[in-house]
N, C-alpha and C positions, 0 to 999 in steps of 0.2 A: 912497430912502435906503439905501445899501449897509450891510451889517453892519459893515464896517470903520470906519464913521463913529460907532460907538457908544462914544464917549469920555465919561467922567464930568465932572461939575461940582459943586463943593461945595455942600452945604446941610445944615441942622441940624434940619429939621422932623421931628416924630414924632407918631404916633397909636397909642393902645392900644384894642383891643377886648377883650371878655370872653374870657380864655383865649388870645387871639391878640395878637401884637405886630406893629404896623405902624410902620415907620420908613423913613427915606430915606438912601441911601448913594451914594457916588460910583462905587465900583468895580462893573464888570459881574459877572454871575454867573460863578463859576469853571468850571462844568461844561457848561452848555448854554444856547443862545439859540434862540428859536423865533419867527420873524417871520411875520406874516400881512399880506399885501397885500389890499386890498379886503375889509375886515372886514364891511362891510354886505352885500356880495354873499354872503359865507359865511353870514351870518344869514338871508338871503333863501332860501337853499337848504333851510331848515328842518331841516338836519342837527342831530340832538340833540347829538352829540359828535364830536369829531375827535381821532384818536390820532396822535401824532407818530411818527417813526421811532425805532427803538431807539438808545440811546447807552449807553456803558459808563462806569461810575464805581465805584470802590471794589471792583472785582472782580465786579461784577454788571451786568446789562443792565437799563436802565430806559426808560420812555417817559412822556411827558406826555399827559394826557387833558383836553381842553378842551371845555367846554360853552359855546359862544359866546353863547347866550341864557340861560345859567344852568341848573343842575340843578334842574328844577322838582320832582323827586321828593324832594329833600333840602334844602328851604329856600333854594334858590338863585335863586328867581324875582327878576327885575330886576337880576341881578348876572352877572358872569362867574364861572364855577366852573372851578377848575383843580386837577388832582390829579397826584400822582406815583405811578406804578404800576411794580411790579417785573415785568419781562418775562422771557420764556423760562423760566417757573417749572417747566415740565414736565421740565426738565433738572436741577432741584435735588433733593436727597435727601429722602426722606420725613421729615416732622417739621421741615422747615427753618424757620428764623427769622432774620430780619435786622433788627438794631437801628440806627435811623437818626435823626440830626438833619438836617433839611432846611429850605431856604428857597426860596420862590417869588418871582418878581420881575415887575414891570411897568415898562417903560422910559418915562421922561418925556422926550420928545424936545425939548421946549422948554427945560427946565432941565438937560438932559444928565445926569440921574441916575436912580436906580432906587428905586421903591417896593418895599420889602422886607417880605414877609409870612412870619411864622413862628409856631409855637406859643410861647406865653408861657413864660418861665423855661427855655428850651432843652429842652423836653420831648423825651424819646426815644420815637420811634414804633416799634412792632413790626410788621414786615411778615411775614406767615406765610400758610399755605395757606388759612385762613379770612378773611384780611384782607390782600389784596395791593396795596391802594392807600390812600393818605392824601392829604389836601389840604384845600382851603378852598372851601366852597359859595359864600361871599361874598367872593371874592378882591378884587373891586372892583365898585362898582355900575355898571350900564350908563349911568346918568345922568352919573356922574363920568367914565367912559371917553369918552363922546361930547361932553362939555362942551368947547367950543372954547377956553375959557380955560385948560384944562389941556393938557398936551402928550402925553397917553397915546395919542391917535389923531390922527395927522397925515396928511393926504391919504389917509384911509381905511386907513392902515397902523398896526400896533402890534407891539410886541415883548414876549414873555414870556421867562422864564428860570428856571433851577433850579440849586441848589447843594446837594450831598449829601455828608454825612460819615457813613460807616458805622462803627458801634461794634460790638465783638465779643461783647458779653455781654447777658444778660437783665436787665431792670429792672422793679421792681414799682411800680404806681401804684394809689392808692386814692382813694375819694371822701369827701366831707364830709357828715356828718349830726350832728344834735344829738338826744339822747335826753332827753325830759322825764319826770320822775318815774320814774327807774330803780328796779328792784326791789332790796330789801335794802340801802337806801342811807342808813340812819340808825344812829347810835351813841348809846347811853345809858350814861353813865359816872357811877358813884357814887364821889365823892371823900370818903373818910372821914377823921376826925381832922384836920379842916381847920386847926384852930388850931395844930396841932403841926407842920405842913408847913414844912420849913426849906430845901428845895432851891429853886434859882432857878425851875425849871419841872418840870412833870410831863406825861407823855403817857399817853393811853389805849391800849387794845388797838386793833389795826387791823381795818378791814373792807375788802373788795374791791368796788369799784364801777367800771364801765367799764374793766375789766382793769387797774386801778391800785389801790394800797393807800393808805388814808387813816386818819388818826387825829386826835384832839383834842390840842392842846398848850395847857397852862394855866400862866400865871405867877401863883401865888397872891398875890404881893405886887406885881404889876405889873412892867412892863419899861420901860426907857428913861425918858422924861419922866414916865411914869405910875407909876414905882416908888414904893411907899408910899402911893399915892393910889387906884389902881384894880385891879380884877381884869382881867387880860389873857387873852383867849381867841382861839385861832387854829385853823383847819383846816389840817392839814399833809399834803402829798403825800410818801409814803415810798417805799421801794425806788428811790431816785433813780438808783442805779447802772444801772438798766435803762431809764431815761427817754430817748427818742430826742433827739438833740441838735438845737438850733436849731428845735425845735418847741414850740408853746405849747398847753397844755391848758386849755380853758374849763370852769369849774364855777360854777353858781349854787347857793348853799347858805344854810341858816339855822343860827345858833348860838343856843342858849337855855339858861336855867336854870329849874328848876321851883320854883314857889311851892308848897312842900309843905303849907302850911296851907289854901290856897284852891284847890289843884289847877289852877293856871293858870301860864302861862309869861311870863317876861321874855325877849324874843327880838329878834334883829337879823338882817336878810337882806342878804347880800352878792351883788350882781348882776354884779359885774365881776371875778370871780376868775380871773385868768390865771396859770396855774402853768407853770413850766418848771424845768430842772435847777438854775438859779441863783436861782429865786424859788419856794421850795417851800411857803411858808406865806402864808395870807391870813386876815385877821380883824380884831380890834379891840384896839388897845392900851388904850383906855378902854372896856372892855365894860360895866362897871358900877362905880360908885365903891365903895370898901371900906366906907365908912360906910353906904351904902344896903344893901350885901350883908349887913352884920352887924346891921342893924336887925331885931329879933325879929319885929315885926308883919308884915314883908314875907314871911316864911316861906321865904326862900332857904336859910337855914342852920338846920338842925334836927338835934338830937343830934350837933352838930359835923360834920354831913355836908351837902354840896351835891350836887345831881344836875344834871349838864351834858349837853346833847344837841347833836348835829350832824345835820343832814339835808341830803343833796345833792338839789337840786330838778331841775337840768338839767346834763348832762355831755356832753362830746364823747368817744365811744369811741376806744380806741387805734387801731383799724383805720382811723379817719378822720383821723388826725393828718397824713398825708402832704401834704394840700393846704393845710393851715393854716400860714402863715408870717407872722410879723409883718414888715411892710415895713421894709426897711433905709433909713435916711435918709442914710447916708453917700454921698459922691460922690467921684469920681476925675476930676480935670481936667474938671469940669462934665458928666461922664457918669455916670449912676446905676450902682449896683452891684447885681447879682443874686446872692442866696445861696440855694441849694437843696440838697437831699440826693438822691443817687442811689446805686444799687447797683453800677453798673459801675465798675471801676477805670480810672484814667487810661490813655489809649491809648499815651502816649509815654514817660513817665519817672516812676519812684518814687524818693523821696529819704528814707531812714530815718535818724533821729538817735537814738542811744542816749545815755543820761545827759544829757538836755536841761538839767537844772538845773546840771550841772557846766559845760556850755557857757556858760550864762548867768553862772556864777560867775567865768569867766575874764575877764569884762569885754570880750570880743571884740565889736566893733561889728557886723561882718558876716562871714558865711561863704559861700564860693562852692563850688558843687557841681562835680563833674567835667563835662567836655563830653560832650554826647550829640547824636545825629543824629535829626532829625525833619523831615519834609516837605522833605527835600533840603538842609537847612541845619544847621549846628552851633549848639547853644544851651547855656546853663547857667542854673541857678537861683542867685539871690543872696538869702540869708536874713539878716535882722536879728533874732536871737533875742529881744532885748529891745525891738525896735521901732526904726524909723528916726526918731530924735528930731529930725532936721533937717527932716523932712517930715511932721509931724502924726501920727507913728506911736507916740508915747509910750503905754505901757500896752498895746501890741498886738504881735503878731508881724507883721513886714513881709516880704513875699516878692515877688520880681521875676523876670521872664523876660528874659534878655539874650542877644543874638546874639553868638556867639564867632567867632574867626578872621576878623574883619572886614577885616583887612589883605589878605586874599586875594580880597575882593570887588571888582568893577570900580568905578572912580570914578563917583560919582553914584548908587550903588546905592540901591534902596528896596524893602522887602519888606512887603507888606500881610498882616496876620495877625489871625485870631480865635484867642484862647487862653483856656483855663480853668485855674485853679489849684485844688488839692484839699488837704483835710486828712482823713486817715483816722480813722474812728471804730472802734476795735478792738472795743468792746463790742457795737455794733450791726452791725458788719461792713458799713458803708457809708461814703459819702464826702460831706463838706461840699464843695460845688462853688461856687467864686467866679468870676464873670466880669463883664465890662462888660455893662450892660443893653442891650437892643435889638440884641445881637450886633454892637456897635460894632467897626469895623475899626481896628486900631492900625498906624501906619506906623513901621516900623523903618528908620532911615537913618543917615547919617554923623553927624548932629547929635543923634540920639535913638536910642540902641542898646538901651535897656531900658524895659520897661513892667511895671507890676504894681500891688500894693495895699499902701499904708501900713498899713491896718487890716484885714489879712487875717482875723485872729481875735484877740479880746482875750486877754491873758494870764490874766485871771481865769477865763474859760471854759476855756482850754487846761489850766490847772493844777487846775481843779476835778475832784476824783477821782470825782464823780458822773457826769461826762462820760467818754467813752471816747477822747478825743484823746491823752491822755498816760497810758500804762499802763506801770508799772514804769520810769518815767522815760524812756520811749521814745515817739517819735511819727513819723509818716510824712506827708510832703508829696508832691504829684505835679503833673504838668502835661500838658496836651493842646494840641497846636499844629496849627492849620489855616492853611496859607499860601494866600492868595487870589491866584490867577493864572489868567486865562482860558485854558481849554484849547484854544480855537479851534473847538470843536464847535458847529455851528449848523444850523438848518433854516429854510428860507424857503418859505412857502405863499402862492401867488398865485391869486386868483380872476379870470379873464379873461372879460369879457362881450363877445359878438359877435367872437370871434377871426377874423382874416383867413383866407381860403382854407379855411373850415371846413364846406364842404358837398361831398357826393358824389352824382353822378347815375349810376344803373346801369340799363341797358336789358337786361331778361331776355327773350330771344327764344325761340321755339318752346316756349312755356309749357305747351301741352297735352301735349307729349311728354316733359316733365321727369319722371324716375323716381327720382332719388335723394332721400334724406330731407331734405337741405338743400344749399344752394349758397352760395358765398361771393363777394362782390364783390372787386375789387382793393383793396389796402390804400391808405390815405392817411394823411398825418401832419399834426398840428395842434400848434403851439406846442412843437415838438421832442419830442412824445410820440407814439409810434406807437399808432394806434388801429385795430383791425380786428375783424371779426366773430368771429374765432377766439380772441380774448382774453376776459377776463371779460365776460359779456354782460348787457346791460340792454335790455329791450324789452317787447313785448306779445304773449303767446301768442294772444290773440284780437284781432288787429289789425283784421281785416276778415273778415266771413263769406264763405265761398266762393260762396254763392248771390249775394250782393251783388257780389262780384268779377266773376262771370261775366255779370251782367246787362248786356246790350249797351247799353242806354240810358245806363248809367253811364259807359261809355267807358274803364273801367280796362284792359281788354284790347282791343288793336287789332292786327290782323294777327298774332295769336297772340303778342303781346309786351306786357309791362308795364314801365313805367318807374318805378323806385323812387328816392327821394332821402332823404338824411339831412343834417340841418344841426345843427351844434353851436352852442348859444346861449351856454353858459357852460362853462368848463373850469378845473380846478385844476391848477396846476403846482407841483411840489415839487422844491426843490433842497436838497441836503445837503452839508455839508463833507466833504472826502475826507481 
């Protein structure tokens, strides 16, 4: 099957691994295709890994490293392992670092589409001197690859691919852990002159646990439906202005009041406290009824004083918040939406709006940015500051990417794009990143010139001063555009068994008189590749002992001549695009 036959066919199936996204798409990889003929012969050679030729993307040279039987040293047994490696690193400056989003592919020849494997949530991978390759130990199982009901291996041939997007800055990644019984995690608060308290609520002093500040919040006369009926007690997360956006902090905690007569507690435990910048308190509207609280024999109220305590039992430290994100249930044209946070600014365009509230007050339905150039095309952003009410955007900011100057494009044009939209968090100096899940490719054409998100971010979150999206009534949006168009770069590896005219016979005469260190036969060629003894050599230093060679009964030397032969049984042939 020639590489020119690699045309896609629609499908919608998808699969997710832990930390890895596997989906199927129609379009071929934008940057490199790597075809292997006779895959089983390649496995038979027992070669641990095969490295492709170098190819250039994003101003850097790369190569693919394939473990045909799996990288057994790194949990790849029973699978195909495939890695992207930065090549020519010796020519990079000291301390170099390259930040990359990449995807690897396996071509399904039956369905004419591509299994697409990438890190979940569009993770940015750092290539540097200590880590010059990234990839997947379990790209695809060998069982699945060889299963004839699939189309990954047809006539013992398969095709892999790569797509690379280089980003210019550094990004921080952290891991998740939960801390049980953190130190100094309790508050004891003596609330005096209880009967005279006339404010709606009161708050205790704060303590710091898990790099966050906490306090008790009490409504002496209850709140909401419990007003006049119960004592309301909450644990409150404070300093919300520094709380990272779109992250959720977990805490398991106890709230209790002391029975001062019997030295025991009335307490309740909250096991599902999820705190964020818009949900800063968790507790109990009906912690204890006022009648029970005021009953003298219970001992909760003594000398017109109650003693309230809070104890945090389990908490997620600040350093581990990066990987915890509540899943988004919103969808866009039946494709899920991924919302993550990253440090790197958008590669293509930033769009700052000052006096956002004034823009909303004008009643303007939408605002269009100036035209900008990205990936060889002209684009603009279309913003609905109060949401696109015609398309489920009420109560949100709606933002779209649209292609501009379409009248200058040829008839029947179509552009395939991966894009990301961004909202800048000025307080935390990072970016809320919104994209179609699974790296879905959007088709821009004459009938559909814009794509985006009706519910980019809720107005409640945007306008909440505890978040950093709107500071001094200004906010910043951004976009990153990757146009998917195959570069035409490819490589084809063939394994040929018993190639024709693959033997050489050489009669070496006057053997006893030979005085040079070595002698060369004439050259011969096999499968369009020149092979001669002066090229890179493989052989046997101890092929045959001289004593055995000279033993007359063996017949190796006759009339002072020996006859040597070489026969090539298998050969690899590599073709690359020019």
